N, C-alpha and C positions, 0 to 999 in steps of 0.2 A: 390525810384526807378526813373529811367529816369531823373536824376538830370543833368541839363545843366548849372548850375551856373558857371559863369566865361567864358562860351563859347560865341563866336560871330557867328551868323548864317547869311549867305549871301543868301537871298531867292529871286529868280527870279519869277515873276508872283505872287507877294504878294498881289495884289488887288483882286477885285471880280466884276463880272458883276452885275449891278443892285443895287439899293439902299437897304442896309441892308441885302443883301444875303451873303451866305458863300460859296465861292469857295475853291478849294483845297489849293491854295497858302495862302489865307487869314487865313483859319483855321490853317494851319501849322505854320504860323508866330505867331499867337496869342498863340497857344499851346506851341511853343518853348519858347516864352516869359514867359508864366506861369510856365514853368519848369526852369526858371532862366537865359535863354540866352538873350544876347543883340542882337536885330534884325536889320539887314540892309536890308530893303525891296525895291525891284525894280519892276517897272511896267511901261508899255507903257502909262497907264492912270494915270495922277498925282492925280486926285480926288479919284480914287479907292484905291491907296496905302496910301493916306493921311487918308482915313477912317480906314484902318487897323491900322495905327499908333495911331490914336485917341483912339481906343479900348485898345491897348497895354498900352499907357500912362495913360489912365483912371484907369487901374488896377495896376498902379505903376511900370510898366515895362519900358524898354528903347528901342526906335525904331527910327532909322534914315531912310529916304526915298530918292529915286532918280528916276527921270523919265528916263527910258533907253529903247532903242530898242535893244533887245538882239541879233538881227541878224547883228548888226553893231559892228565890232571889236573895233573900237576906243571908242565907248560908253561903252562897257563892260570893257575895260581896264581902262577907267577913273573912272568908278564906283568902281572897285577893289581898285584903288589908293585912292579914297575918303574914302572908308570903312577903309582902313589901317590908313589913317590920323586921322580918328575919334576914332577908337577902337584899333588900333595897331596890330590886328591879324584877321584871319578868320579860324574858327574851323570847320564850317559846311557849305557846299554848297548844295542848293536845286535847281535843274534845273526843273522848273515847268512852262514852256512856251509851248503852243501847241494849236492845233485846227484842225478840219477836214473840208475837202471840198469834195463834191461828185464827182464821175466820175470813169470811167474805162479807160484803156489805149487809147481807140479810142475817147471817148467823152471828156476826160480831155485835156485842152490846155497845151502846154509846159510851159506857164507862170504860170499856177496854180500848175503844178507839181513842178517846181523850187521853188515857194513860199512855198509850203508845206514842202519841204525838208529843206529850210531855217528855217521856223517857228518851226518845230518839232524836227529837228536833229541838225542843225547848231547851234542853241541856246545853246544846251547842250555842244557841242564842244567848243564854245567860252567861256562859263562859266568855263569849266575845263581848257582851255588853259591859262587863266589868274589867276585862283585861285589855281590850283595845284602847281605852283612854290612857292606860299606863304606857303601852307601846307608843302611842301617839306623842306623849310627853318625851319619851326617850328618842323619838325619831326613827325607830327601827323595831322590828319584831317579825316573827313568823308564826302563823297559825296553821295547824293541820287538823282537819276534821275527818272522822271515820264514817264512811258510808257502807254500802254493801252492793254486791251484784244483783240483789233483788231489785235495786233501783233501775237496772239496765236491761233486764231480760225477763222472760216469764219465770214463774215461781220455781225456786230451787227444789229439785226432786219432786216436782208436782204439788208441793204444798201451797196452800192459799193463805197468805197473810197480808191482806190488803193494806192495813195500817202501817205495818213494817215497811212494805215496799214504797208506799206513798211518803212516809216520813224520811226514809233513806234517800229517795229521789229529791226530797226537799233539802236534804243536807248538801247535795251537789249544787242545786240552784242557790241555796243560801251561801255556799262557798264562793260561787262565781260573783254574785251580787256584792257580797261583802268585800271581796278582793278589789273590785273596781272602785268601790266607795273609799277605800283606804290606800289605793295604789300610789297616790301622790304623797303619802305620809310616811313612806319608808317601810310599810308593812305588807308582807306577802301572806296570802291566804290560799291554801290548797287543800286537796282532799285525797285520801287513800280509799280505794274501793276494794275491799277483800272479797275473794270468792269463797269456795268451800274450804274451810280451814279446820284443821284438827287441833282444837283447843279443848280445855277441860269442859267447856259447855256442851260438847258432844255427848259425853258420858253422863254429866251431871244434870243437864237440862233437856237437851234435844231428844235423847232416847226416851225420856219420860213423856215429853210432849207428843211424840209420835206413837206412844203406846207400845213400845217394844221393850222386851226384857233382854234382848240379845244385842248388847252394845257392840260386840265384836263384828257381828254381821252388818250393822249399820255403818261402822267404820269402813269395812271392806267395800260396801256399796258406794260410799262417798268417795273413796279412793278411785274406784273404777269409773266414776262419772266424770273425772277430770282428764282432759286430753293429754296432759303431761304425764299422767299415770299415777298421780298421788295427790292428796290434799296438801295444801301448804300448812305452815304452822305459824305460831305467834312471832317467830323471828323473821319470817318473810314480811309480815306486816311492819314489824319494828324497823327493819332495814329501810323500808320505803318511807316511813315517817321520819326517821333520822335524816335521810337524804333530803327530803323536802324542807326540813327545818334548818339545814346546814347552809353555809355560804356557797357550797358547790351548786346549790339550786337558786342562786341569787337572781337569775333571770326568769324564774318560773313562778307564775302566780295565776290565780283564777282558773286552775285546771284540776283534773282528777286523774290519778294514777291507778290503773286497774291491776290488781295483784291476784290473778285467778287461774294461772296455769293454762290459759287458753279457753276457759270454760264458756265465757259469753260469746266469743268469736265462733265457737263450734255449734252454738245453739241457734235455732231460728228466732227471729225477733218477736 
């Protein structure tokens, strides 16, 4: 099951924050390689994506990497061309670039709003812009975009991050619209919606953003907030992504898969 042998996976955000940690993109890249895919991993941090490649190669897999700012069209286009030169095709696209900034429409600056839209939404647009024509020529392909439960419910843990919520809701709408535009061309487009996850971003970024020096207390609070009793992790997201990219999901397109331990269902709308 979930055999990706012979597939080439183009994965944006394939590194991870922190030494030895497992972010969503890193886990997805490693899992896809374990399922037989050749991985072309992109990240803004060259050391981070190199760490992902080392793991894949140490397990006998194939991984090429490139340092790319996914908000810059020329860099994305060049990465697609390089991937094609190395591997000859792209079968799977994973758009996994994003991050949140706090603020409401009054307190958030216009510059932060624009940067959030670029970081969370434009990156998926540019990934699709340059990869979809490749898949169209091949007559097949699978795209998986990464959204967030912030797009579906009120702000996680009471935080207000209007640009993040709006851009991640945009990912779901973008997924749906793109899927229908390309459904007759053999290309499926779906979306994974992670909930409260325990990735390195909790300790490295979120704790600082919330102004707390007690990361352990923050982790415990986040575990307790989830109906299933704990946060998910990067492997929960990776498993969902790999499923949607695989032939087992061949009849699934234009939808979003919520991976949140029951979080959104247990909250008021």
